[in-house]
C-alpha positions in Angstrom: 20.1 18.9 46.3 20.9 19.5 50.0 17.8 21.7 50.5 15.2 19.3 49.0 13.9 18.2 52.4 14.0 21.5 54.2 10.3 22.2 53.9 9.2 18.8 54.9 7.3 18.5 58.2 7.4 15.5 60.4 4.0 14.0 61.4 2.8 14.9 64.9 3.2 11.7 66.9 1.3 13.2 69.8 -2.0 12.5 68.0 -1.1 8.9 67.5 -0.3 8.4 71.2 -3.5 10.1 72.1 -5.4 7.6 69.9 -3.4 4.6 71.0 -6.5 2.5 71.7 -8.1 3.4 68.3 -5.0 2.6 66.3 -4.3 -0.7 68.0 -7.9 -1.8 67.8 -8.2 -1.0 64.1 -4.9 -2.6 63.2 -5.7 -5.7 65.3 -9.1 -6.0 63.5 -7.4 -5.6 60.1 -4.9 -8.3 60.9 -7.7 -10.7 62.1 -9.8 -9.9 59.0 -6.9 -10.4 56.6 -6.0 -13.7 58.2 -9.5 -15.1 57.7 -9.8 -13.6 54.3 -6.7 -15.5 53.2 -8.2 -18.7 54.6 -11.5 -18.1 52.8 -9.6 -17.5 49.6 -7.7 -20.8 50.0 -10.9 -22.7 50.8 -12.7 -21.3 47.8 -10.0 -21.9 45.3 -8.5 -25.2 46.3 -9.6 -28.4 48.1 -8.0 -29.6 51.3 -9.0 -31.5 54.4 -11.8 -29.9 56.4 -9.9 -30.7 59.6 -7.2 -28.1 58.5 -9.7 -25.4 59.6 -9.2 -26.4 63.2 -6.1 -24.3 64.1 -7.8 -21.1 62.8 -11.0 -21.7 64.8 -9.0 -22.5 68.0 -6.9 -19.4 67.4 -10.0 -17.3 66.9 -11.5 -18.5 70.2 -8.2 -17.8 71.9 -8.3 -14.2 70.8 -11.6 -13.8 72.7 -10.1 -15.6 75.7 -7.1 -13.4 75.8 -8.9 -10.1 75.5 -12.1 -10.8 77.4 -10.6 -10.2 80.8 -8.0 -7.6 81.8 -4.8 -8.7 83.3 -5.5 -6.9 86.6 -8.7 -8.9 87.2 -7.7 -12.5 86.4 -4.1 -12.8 85.3 -4.2 -16.6 84.6 -6.9 -16.5 81.9 -4.8 -14.5 79.4 -2.0 -17.0 79.6 -4.3 -19.9 78.8 -5.4 -18.0 75.7 -1.8 -17.3 74.7 -1.0 -21.0 75.0 -4.0 -21.7 72.7 -2.6 -19.1 70.2 0.8 -20.7 70.3 -0.8 -24.1 69.9 -2.7 -22.9 66.8 0.5 -21.5 65.3 2.4 -24.7 65.9 -0.4 -26.8 64.5 -0.6 -24.6 61.4 3.2 -24.9 60.8 2.8 -28.7 61.3 0.1 -28.8 58.7 2.2 -26.6 56.4 5.3 -28.8 56.6 3.7 -32.2 57.2 1.2 -32.0 54.4 2.6 -29.6 51.8 6.3 -29.0 52.1 7.8 -32.4 53.0 5.7 -34.4 50.4 6.6 -31.7 47.8 3.0 -31.1 46.8 2.7 -29.1 43.5 0.2 -26.7 45.1 1.4 -25.6 48.5 -0.9 -22.5 48.7 -3.4 -24.1 51.2 -0.7 -24.9 53.7 0.8 -21.4 53.4 -2.7 -19.9 53.8 -3.3 -21.9 56.9 0.0 -20.7 58.4 -0.6 -17.1 57.4 -4.1 -17.2 58.9 -2.9 -18.4 62.2 0.2 -16.0 62.3 -2.0 -13.0 61.5 -4.6 -14.0 64.1 -1.7 -14.4 66.6 -0.3 -11.0 65.9 -3.8 -9.4 66.0 -4.3 -10.8 69.5 -0.9 -9.5 70.6 -1.5 -6.1 69.2 -5.0 -5.9 70.7 -3.8 -7.1 74.1 -0.6 -5.1 74.6 -1.2 -2.2 72.2 -4.1 -0.7 74.1 -3.7 1.4 77.2 -5.8 0.0 80.0 -7.8 2.8 81.7 -8.4 2.7 85.4 -11.8 3.5 86.6 
């Protein structure tokens, strides 16, 4: 039993660090896609207020604001987008608790979907902004 892992090879982490931009871009895109897919599923299967889409739309616009300009060129623009991302996440949690948890609604899935959408969009923006290595020209 002591020799069962003797012939196992560890993965080469050098290739992952060489492809840092690719890995962070693909993972951020996957998080963004999964967030919107969860919201589309909730909108297709249940009915809820159309205004509940607002935090997701604002968070999606904030992703573009955060990543449109590098930090070296205009450092203040990224922070405005991060504030919008935090605001979308706070609004989503307010919708979750204010409309679905406190009144004890029998079907809380739309509120959970709204929160998951905004949380995944927030994490995708963070991964895309800080996961990539900025190249100097």
